[in-house]
C-alpha positions in Angstrom: 124.0 36.5 57.5 120.8 35.6 59.4 118.6 32.8 58.1 115.3 34.7 58.3 114.1 38.2 58.6 112.8 37.5 62.1 116.4 37.4 63.3 117.3 40.7 61.7 117.1 44.0 63.6 116.0 47.4 62.4 118.8 49.6 61.1 117.6 52.6 63.3 116.2 50.7 66.2 118.5 47.9 67.3 116.0 46.6 69.9 113.2 46.1 67.3 112.8 43.2 64.9 113.0 44.1 61.2 109.8 44.0 59.2 111.0 44.9 55.7 114.0 45.5 53.5 114.2 48.8 51.6 114.9 48.0 48.0 116.7 51.3 47.4 119.3 51.1 50.2 119.1 47.4 51.0 118.8 48.0 54.7 116.3 46.3 57.1 113.8 48.4 59.0 111.0 48.0 61.5 107.4 48.8 60.7 107.7 52.3 62.1 110.6 53.2 59.8 109.1 52.1 56.4 106.2 53.3 54.4 104.5 52.3 51.2 104.8 54.5 48.2 103.6 53.7 44.7 103.4 50.0 45.5 106.9 49.8 47.0 108.0 49.7 50.6 110.7 52.3 51.2 112.5 53.7 54.2 111.9 57.3 55.1 115.4 58.4 54.0 115.0 56.9 50.5 111.4 58.1 50.2 112.4 61.7 51.0 115.3 61.6 48.5 113.0 60.2 45.9 110.3 62.9 46.5 112.7 65.9 46.5 112.1 68.0 43.4 114.9 68.1 41.0 116.4 71.6 41.1 117.3 72.9 37.7 120.0 75.5 37.8 119.1 78.7 36.1 121.1 79.8 33.1 124.0 82.0 34.0 123.3 84.8 31.4 119.7 85.3 32.5 120.8 85.6 36.2 123.6 88.1 35.3 121.3 90.2 33.2 118.7 90.2 36.1 121.3 91.2 38.6 122.7 94.0 36.4 119.2 95.4 35.8 118.4 95.2 39.5 121.7 97.0 40.3 120.9 99.8 37.8 117.4 100.3 39.1 118.8 100.5 42.7 121.5 103.0 41.7 119.1 105.3 39.9 116.5 105.0 42.7 119.1 106.1 45.3 120.3 108.9 43.0 116.8 110.2 42.6 116.2 110.1 46.4 119.3 112.2 46.9 118.2 114.6 44.1 114.8 115.1 45.9 116.6 115.7 49.2 118.8 118.4 47.5 115.7 120.0 45.9 114.1 120.2 49.3 117.1 121.7 51.0 117.4 124.3 48.2 113.9 125.5 48.9 114.7 126.4 52.5 115.0 130.2 52.7 118.5 131.6 53.5 116.9 133.7 56.4 116.3 130.4 58.1 120.0 129.9 58.7 120.6 133.4 60.0 118.0 133.1 62.7 115.9 136.0 61.3 113.2 133.6 60.2 111.8 133.1 63.7 111.8 136.7 64.8 
């Protein structure tokens, strides 16, 4: 182990001298790789992991009820569209199909 931080190199940039040690991951980094957040000097990786919002999984029963309701709405909407198409087709006079309609 090196005697001083001046002999330690950055974890990401081997050609640069280390400026600080991240307290979260215990690695040494140069000045470009660390930042101060809430009075602590952290590396970018640890800071982004700390700032990520905690994702709370939604409850299973609510999701299944929502998907079921959405499926029912979609089914009835499609059925209604086909019903309207059928009503439109029934209103076409039968003379239209025999060619007499255009004479």
